[in-house]
Backbone bond lengths (Angstrom), bond angles and torsions (degrees), N, CA, C in turn:
res aa  C-N    CA-C-N  psi(-1)  N-CA   C-N-CA  omega(-1)  CA-C   N-CA-C  phi
1 M - - - 1.446 - - 1.533 108.35 -
2 P 1.303 118.56 118.27 1.461 120.13 179.66 1.526 110.28 -65.03
3 S 1.307 115.63 144.55 1.452 119.40 179.78 1.516 109.88 -76.92
4 L 1.310 115.96 165.63 1.451 122.19 179.53 1.521 110.79 -59.89
5 L 1.334 116.68 -42.50 1.464 120.21 -179.92 1.512 111.53 -63.05
6 D 1.334 116.74 -39.67 1.468 120.03 178.28 1.526 110.25 -61.28
7 R 1.322 115.60 -43.33 1.461 118.92 -179.24 1.520 111.46 -68.15
8 L 1.332 117.27 -38.99 1.461 120.66 179.09 1.520 112.11 -63.17
9 F 1.330 117.13 -39.18 1.453 121.39 -177.45 1.526 112.72 -93.99
10 G 1.326 117.21 6.61 1.449 120.67 176.17 1.514 114.70 74.76
11 R 1.316 117.23 16.84 1.466 120.24 179.06 1.522 108.51 -87.20
12 V 1.298 116.28 136.19 1.451 121.36 178.81 1.517 107.85 -120.25
13 E 1.332 115.48 126.69 1.461 119.48 178.51 1.520 109.56 -76.01
14 K 1.300 116.30 143.11 1.449 121.73 175.40 1.530 107.57 -75.60
15 P 1.333 117.85 149.10 1.466 120.39 -178.75 1.536 113.52 -54.62
16 A 1.320 116.86 -38.13 1.472 119.58 179.91 1.527 110.68 -65.67
17 H 1.318 116.78 -39.30 1.464 121.05 179.14 1.528 110.17 -66.11
18 T 1.331 116.49 -40.68 1.467 121.11 178.35 1.527 110.17 -63.33
19 A 1.316 117.05 -44.68 1.463 120.65 179.36 1.527 110.92 -62.96
20 K 1.323 116.86 -40.73 1.465 121.09 178.63 1.528 110.37 -63.12
21 S 1.328 117.17 -42.49 1.466 121.31 179.01 1.523 110.88 -62.38
22 R 1.305 116.41 -42.65 1.471 119.97 -179.91 1.521 111.14 -66.33
23 L 1.332 117.05 -40.07 1.453 120.71 177.70 1.524 110.32 -62.26
24 K 1.339 116.74 -42.01 1.468 120.78 177.76 1.523 110.63 -59.06
25 L 1.337 116.59 -42.00 1.462 119.92 179.53 1.525 111.53 -62.40
26 V 1.328 116.61 -40.84 1.465 120.42 178.52 1.525 110.25 -63.75
27 L 1.333 116.68 -44.13 1.465 120.35 179.52 1.524 111.22 -64.63
28 M 1.348 116.99 -40.55 1.459 120.31 178.33 1.516 110.50 -61.79
29 H 1.310 115.90 -41.17 1.463 120.40 179.06 1.522 110.59 -59.67
30 D 1.320 116.13 -45.50 1.453 120.68 -179.60 1.528 111.93 -62.64
31 R 1.303 117.84 -37.19 1.458 121.69 -177.33 1.517 113.23 -74.57
32 A 1.308 118.05 -36.13 1.457 120.58 -170.25 1.519 114.06 -118.06
33 D 1.305 117.98 -0.43 1.452 121.66 -175.84 1.525 112.25 57.50
34 I 1.331 116.84 29.48 1.457 122.11 172.93 1.524 106.17 -97.40
35 P 1.314 117.12 124.26 1.468 118.70 -179.55 1.534 110.93 -57.58
36 A 1.322 116.54 140.26 1.467 121.61 -178.12 1.526 112.73 -54.37
37 P 1.341 119.75 -43.31 1.472 118.57 178.39 1.532 112.29 -61.81
38 M 1.325 117.29 -36.45 1.460 120.46 178.06 1.522 110.37 -67.30
39 M 1.326 117.35 -40.39 1.460 121.17 179.32 1.527 110.13 -63.44
40 E 1.322 117.15 -42.44 1.462 121.08 178.30 1.526 110.70 -64.31
41 E 1.310 117.30 -40.39 1.468 121.32 178.44 1.529 110.39 -64.17
42 M 1.327 117.23 -41.36 1.470 121.09 176.89 1.529 109.99 -60.52
43 R 1.314 116.24 -45.04 1.467 121.51 -179.94 1.526 110.45 -59.31
44 K 1.345 116.54 -46.65 1.467 121.07 -179.74 1.528 111.27 -61.99
45 E 1.331 116.50 -41.20 1.459 120.02 -179.08 1.523 111.57 -68.31
46 I 1.319 117.17 -38.85 1.472 120.65 176.77 1.528 109.45 -61.27
47 I 1.323 116.75 -46.01 1.463 121.17 178.92 1.523 110.64 -62.03
48 A 1.320 117.30 -43.49 1.473 120.92 -178.66 1.529 111.22 -61.48
49 V 1.329 117.25 -43.94 1.461 120.72 -179.35 1.525 110.22 -66.04
50 L 1.314 117.64 -49.46 1.458 120.83 -178.69 1.531 111.79 -63.15
51 S 1.328 116.77 -33.67 1.464 120.88 -178.28 1.523 112.95 -66.60
52 K 1.313 117.56 -16.95 1.467 120.64 174.74 1.522 110.49 -67.01
53 Y 1.314 117.26 -26.63 1.457 122.35 -172.60 1.526 114.66 -113.33
54 V 1.330 116.42 -30.30 1.455 120.58 -176.73 1.528 110.64 -140.28
55 V 1.332 115.25 157.92 1.463 121.06 172.98 1.524 106.30 -92.09
56 I 1.323 116.02 127.20 1.457 122.47 -174.79 1.526 109.97 -105.18
57 D 1.329 116.34 141.59 1.461 122.45 173.26 1.527 107.26 -82.26
58 L 1.329 116.39 94.00 1.463 121.24 -174.97 1.526 113.10 -67.24
59 E 1.328 117.36 -25.29 1.465 121.02 179.28 1.528 111.51 -63.74
60 H 1.332 117.29 -32.70 1.463 121.30 -174.79 1.520 113.13 -111.20
61 L 1.316 117.34 11.75 1.458 123.14 177.61 1.525 109.56 -68.74
62 D 1.308 116.48 137.54 1.469 120.64 178.10 1.513 108.85 -141.49
63 V 1.320 116.15 115.16 1.458 122.43 177.62 1.523 106.60 -122.64
64 G 1.308 116.37 129.68 1.453 118.86 -178.03 1.509 113.55 -153.78
65 I 1.299 114.27 174.41 1.457 122.81 178.51 1.522 107.43 -112.59
66 E 1.309 116.24 133.24 1.463 121.07 176.33 1.519 109.61 -130.58
67 R 1.296 114.72 147.33 1.467 119.23 173.71 1.517 108.44 -73.39
68 A 1.297 116.03 131.78 1.464 121.88 177.87 1.525 107.57 -123.67
69 E 1.318 115.79 174.78 1.461 119.63 179.95 1.521 110.22 -56.15
70 G 1.313 115.02 116.70 1.459 120.43 176.54 1.511 115.53 72.01
71 G 1.323 119.40 11.91 1.451 119.13 179.94 1.511 113.13 178.79
72 V 1.303 113.83 -154.48 1.451 122.05 -177.05 1.518 107.81 -125.71
73 A 1.337 117.71 144.20 1.455 122.12 -179.40 1.525 110.11 -124.45
74 L 1.320 115.62 141.17 1.453 121.49 171.11 1.520 106.23 -87.50
75 V 1.331 116.44 121.58 1.456 121.73 -177.04 1.527 107.69 -118.80
76 A 1.335 116.01 130.36 1.462 119.59 -178.23 1.517 110.72 -133.05
77 S 1.316 114.75 135.20 1.452 122.12 170.98 1.525 104.78 -117.69
78 I 1.344 115.80 109.07 1.456 120.63 -173.18 1.527 108.88 -124.10
79 P 1.336 117.10 96.57 1.463 119.85 -179.75 1.532 111.33 -66.29
80 I 1.325 115.87 128.92 1.462 121.53 -179.32 1.526 108.10 -102.05
81 V 1.329 116.02 126.79 1.454 122.58 -179.35 1.531 109.56 -82.40
82 R 1.334 116.10 -47.73 1.468 121.24 178.93 1.521 109.63 -166.96
83 V 1.307 115.17 165.70 1.461 121.83 176.48 1.526 107.70 -82.17
84 N 1.339 116.06 139.11 1.466 119.75 176.66 1.521 109.93 -65.17
85 A 1.315 116.08 139.77 1.468 121.46 -178.23 1.523 112.42 -66.40
86 E 1.345 117.35 -28.62 1.468 120.94 -176.55 1.517 112.87 -66.85
87 H 1.307 118.03 -24.74 1.468 119.89 -175.33 1.493 111.63 -108.01
């Protein structure tokens, strides 16, 4: 499912990229017991907040859950293209 930002900026995800994203969500759910819809909602909200300040390269964005010492960590690699002129 393309995100709102992708649709606003005319970006269309390739089917393989969409399938990979969905698989990542399923794996994240299994690792952290976070429901996949909640994980996707968290991802969208993180993107929405950051997009107020910077332009993000959505093609190379990676948000995931990893097991860390004694718990679980949210790990994000969010490539920034440029700072928004408004801020």
